[in-house]
N, C-alpha and C positions, 0 to 999 in steps of 0.2 A: 610512722607515714604521715606526710603532710594531709591537711584537711583539705576537701577539694568541694567545688560548687554543687556537684550531683549529691555528695553525701551530706552536705549541710542542708540542702533542700529536703533530701530524704528524712533526716532526723527532724526537721521541723515538722514535716508533715505527720510523721509518727507522734509527735508530741501534741501537736494540735488535734489529732484524733484519738489521742489518749489510748494508743495502742500499746500492749506490751510486745516485746520482741517475738515471743511464741506467737501471739494473735496476729501479728503483721505477717510472720513466716507461714501461717497457715492461710492467710489470705492470699499470699503470693504463691503457695504450692511450692516452696523451697524449704530444704532442711533448716531446722531453726539455728543450728551451729554455724551453718553456711552463712545466714543472715547476720549473725551476730559478728562474724569475721568482717564481713562486707562492711557494716557500720562501724566497726572499730578500725577500718581502714588497714587491717592485716591481711586481707584477701582481695584480690582484684577482680572487679565485675567482669563478667561476659556479656557478649551482646544480647544473648537470649535471656539472661537474667535481668539486664538493662530493660528490655523490651516489656518483660513482665511487670517491673517495677512501675515503668512509665504507664502501662494500661491500669494498673490498680490505683495510681495517682490521678488518673482522669486525663492524662495527656495523650495525644495521638502518637502511634509509633514513630520513633526517629526524633521525638522532640528534643532529646538530649544528646544526639549524635555529635554534634559539634563539640559539646563539652567532654564527652567521652574521648574524643580525638585528642583533644588537647590534654586531658588530664591522665590518659591512661597509655597513650601512644608516643609521647614526647620523650619518654625514657629511652636509653640505649638498648637496641635489638629488641623491641616489642615482639610477643609471641604472635607468630603467624596463624595461630589457631584462633586468635581474636581478630585478627584483622580480616582473613578472608570471609568468615560470616558478615563481617560489617560491610565489606565492600559490594557483596551481593544483596545484602538489606537495602544499602543506598541505591543500587540499580534498581530495585523493585519499587522503591518510593520516589525515584527520579531526584535524588540528593546529589547532583553531580558536583555541587560546591564541596560535599563532604568527601567525595571521592578525590577531588583535587587535592584537597588539604591533606588526606591521607597519603596519597602517592608522594607529595611533595616531602612529607616528613620521612618517608620510607626510603626514597631514593638517594638519601645522604649516604645509604650503606648499600653498596651494589649486590650484597647477597640477595637484596630482594628482587633484583631486575628479573631473573628467570621466573620468579614465582608471580610476579605481577604480569609479566607476558602470558604465562600459561592461563592466568584468569582473563587477560584480554582475547585470547584465542577462544575461551569458552562463551565470552559475550559475543565476540564476532559471529561465532556459529549460530549463536541464538539471536542474532539481528539486533542486539542491544548496541547499536553503533556508536551513539553518543557518548556512552561511559566508555566503550572499547577504545575510541578515540583518544579519550584523555590518557588512558594506559598506555597505549601504543606512543603516543607523542613523548610521555615523559621517560618510558624505557628507552627510545631512541635517543632522546637528548643525553640521558645517562650514559649510553653506549656510543656516543658519536665519534669518539677517539679509538674504539675497538674494532672497527672494519668487520664485524662478525656477521654471521649470516642472520643471526637474531635481528640485529640492526637492519638488514636488507628486508627482511620479512615484516618489520614493523613499519618501515616505509612503503612496502607494497600495500598493506592493510590500509595505511592512511591515504594513500593515492585511491584505493578504491572506495574508501568510505567518503572522501571529500568531493569525487566528481558529482556535479550537479548540472543545473540548466545554465549556469553562468559560464559562458563560453570562455572569456577571458581568464577567468579564476581556474578554469579547467586547464588552460594552456600553462598556467603557472604551477599547477599542481603536477603536471605530467613533467615538466622540466625538472621539478624537485626530485621526483622519484626515478628519472632516467638514469643516473650515476649508480644508482642501487640495483639496476635490474640484472646485471651480470654476476652479482654476488649471491643471489639466490641459489637454492638447489637446482640442478640442471633440469630437473622435470619442471618445477614450479617456473622456470624461466620462460617456457613456452606460454604459459598463460599470461605471464607479465608482457612478453613480447606481443603477444595478440591484443592484450588490452591498450598497450601504448600505441600499436598501429591504429586500432579502431578510433581512440581518442583524437590522434591526427587525422584520421579520415574524416571525422565529423568536423574538424577544422579546416578541411580542404588543404592541409599542408601535404601535398602529393609527395615530395622528395623524402619527407620524415616517414611517411607511410610505407614506402617502398623500402627504405633502410631497415625498418624493423621487420617488415614481412620477410626481406630476404635471410635476416638473421633468424627468424623462426623457423623458416623452411630448411636452413643449412642444418640447425641443430635438430629438428625432428627427422629429418633424413638419415642423420648419423644414427639417432637412437632406433629408428624403425627399420631400417635396412641392415643393421648389424646383426647377423645370425646368432653371436653370442648373447646378444641383449635379449633379442626374442625369446630364447630359450631359458633366461636366466629368472628364476622365481623371484628373487629379491626385486629385479627390474619390473617384473609384472605387478609385484606389490606396490612399487613406488609409482607406477603409472596411474593407479588409483587415485592418486593425489590430483590427477588432471580434471579439468571440468568437462572434458570431451575425449573419445578416443584418439589415439596418437595419430592415426592416418589424417584425421580431420586438419591438423595444422599444416600438413603439407599441401592438401587440397585447398585450404583456405588462403594459403599464401597466394596460390594461383588466381583466386577470387580478388585479393587485394591488388594484384598486379591489374587485373581487368579493370578495378576501380580507378587505379592510378592513371591508366591510358584514358579511360572514359573522362576522366576530370580533365585532362590535357586535351581532350577533343581528338584523341587517335582512336577513333572506333574500330578501325581494322585490328590493331594489335588487341584492342578490348575483346573482340570476337576470338581472336586467336586464343588468348588466354581462358575465355569463357568454355571453349570447346575442350581445353585441357583439364579443367576441373570437372567437367562433364564425365569424362573417361577416367573410370575407377578401377578398372580391370586389374591393376596392380595390387589392389587390397586384400590382404591375406584372411583377414576375419571373416566370419559369416555368422555372428551372434546377431541378436534382434537389435541390439543398440547400434552396431555397425550398419545393418540394413536401414535403420532410421537415418542416420546421417547420410548414408549414400543417397537415399531418396531425396533428402533435402538439398542436396548438392544438384540433384538432377533438376528438380523443381526450380531452383535459383537459376541454374543454366538455361532452362527454357524460357523463364522470364526475362533475362538478360540477352539472350540471342534476339528476341523480338525488339527489345529495347534498343540494342545497338544497331541493329539493322536499320530501325526507323530513324534513329538520330544520325546515322550516315546518309539518310536520305532515300531510303528504300521504302516508299509510302504504300507498295504493293501488299505489305504485311500487316498493315493497320487494322484491316478487318479480322485477321487471325488472331491479333494481340487482342482485341476487344472480346472476341469469342473466348480466349484464353483466360482473361481477368474476370469475366463474368462468373466463372466456374471457381474463381479462388478470391475471396471477399478481402483477404489479408494482403493481395497484390494490387488492389485497386488504386490506392492512394500513390503509391510509387508510380505506377503506369500513368496515372494521370499528369504526373510532373514530367515524365519522359514524353508524353503525347504533346503537352503544351509547349514543352521546350522545342520539339520538332516542328510544331505548328508555327511558331514564332520564327523559327530558323528558316523554314522553307515556305511560309506564307501561305498555309492552307487552313480550310475552316473546320473547326471541331465543335461547332455550336450544338451539333445533334449528341455528340459524345458526352458533352458536359450536362446536356438536359438529360441523357441516359442515366447518368449517375449523380443527378441532382440531390437526391435524398442522402446518399452515402456521403456526399461532400458536405452536406449540411450537419450530419449527425456525427461526421467523424471526430473521435476523442483519442489523442495520442496516449497509449498505454506502454509503458516501458517495463518488460519483463525481466531486462538485466541491464548492466552496465552499458552495453553496446548500443542497444535499442534505446536507452535512456539518453544517448547523445545524438545518435543518428535522426531519431523521429524529429524532436526539436529543429534541427537544421532543416530536414525535409519540408517540415511544416512552413517555414520561413521561404523556403525556395519555391513552394506551391503558390503561396501568395504572390510572390514575384512575378512568376511566370504567368498566372492567372491575371494579374494587373495589366502586365504588358500586352498580353493578347486582348485583353478588352481596349486598352488604349490605342493599340494598332487599328483596331476595328472602329475607332471613333466613339466607343461607347464608354464616355467618359465618367458616368455615374458609376458604373460598376468597376471601372478601372481605379478611379481615386478610392473608392471603397475599399478595394483589396490592397492598394497602397497604404492607408492608414491601418488596416488589420497587420499587415505584415510589418510595418514599421514599428507598431507598438508591440508586436510579438518579439521582433528581433531586439528591442530595447529591453524586453522581458529577460530574455536569454543572454544578453550583453554580447550579440553578435555582430561584431564592429563591421565586419566586411559586408554583411547583408544590410546593415543600416546605412552604409554608404551607397549601396545599389539602389535601394528603395528612395533615398535623398535624390541621387543622381536620376532615377526614373521620373520622380516628381518634377524636378527642374526642367526636365525635356519637354514635359507637357504643362508646365505651370501656366501658360497663357490660356488653357482650357479650364483652369480651376475656378469654382465658383468662390465667392466671398466667404461662405459658411466652410468650404474645403480648406481654404487658405487659412482661416482662423485655427481649423483643427489641425492642421499641419505645423502652424506655429507652435501651439501647445506641445505637441509631440517633439519638435526639435528642441525646446526648453528641457524635456526629459533626456533627450540625447546629449546635450550639454553637460547634464549632471552625470551622466553615466561615464563618457569618454573623457 
């Protein structure tokens, strides 16, 4: 067997410290015969043995992983029993370069593709997303001509992992995943369609939201209202793959239709859809999880009925709306956006309301619990800054108006939200004659950042 860097350094270490093989084996806690075969090159190192040797030699764990990959995994069909622990050790040590090198070597042989996919799934469930992304990307690339369900699931996982605050990058990520959604298992398609709809919702691409909401509703209804399915134990087992009860996808489609109507300024239809998802008498289940989601839809409906009535010009519900959100702190920020939008549209004063919630506004910190809120919250923050800036400027309070323009513009640049960047630029230009020299200078610096982003 050929001499290797690891063995060369190991033999050098033994000579330097004048160890016998037996002494060194005792120090390692490894059988002397095994150590002898390793040193002679007639037995391959395992990752655990390498870790022990590295520790005894005084190096940090993983010190020789790059050499181990090149010297022990470049052979034809390396043993998976050596590869799997190496991958998990690399994850633990954040050696992503070693994971990449290992995967690149293995995927020359497609027999490793399902094995690497299984590891990626374990890592994904453990929220080790950076490492999982490397595996999913390489497995997907190796199977790009296979049109397999595994390829589709890889693309779905990559979509989930790669969604972040950069709205333009999110759009590209969604477009990349779209063609694979209908190749998923029919159950998983529901979550995929929901996630795509939510993504396009955060981008305010309402036609795309409606397309995916309708497809989700259609598939969910077929599954939910087919008696054969509802009594099938295998189907019930499959349903456990979903992130929420099956009926939710039908009701959620109505909520998305309401969002689409609201986004297009059609508050009458938005209200109609809101009443529809509030009426869940058709739901069959009665378990605690079902009750939780039903109560959630009722709460959403109550808040959105207030919001849509207000935005359609019914100012009589404003005091009831305020009383409602005072009891629900998680609704305050969204409600304030709606109230400011209505105030700007119908020209009424909300100073007392802003003062009432001043502390909550100043201390608000976006927290994303899932992929959906991770997209909608940043978009809502940008809209809040815009409506608040417009409100102050409309009242000739230029100090607060320009302050919120700058905050909103900077935030929109951060999340790379082009549509909001352009709205803030337009708003500033409309009132630019009122801007001080200092404000103009700050705006000029932000515009330089805009040019770097767009």
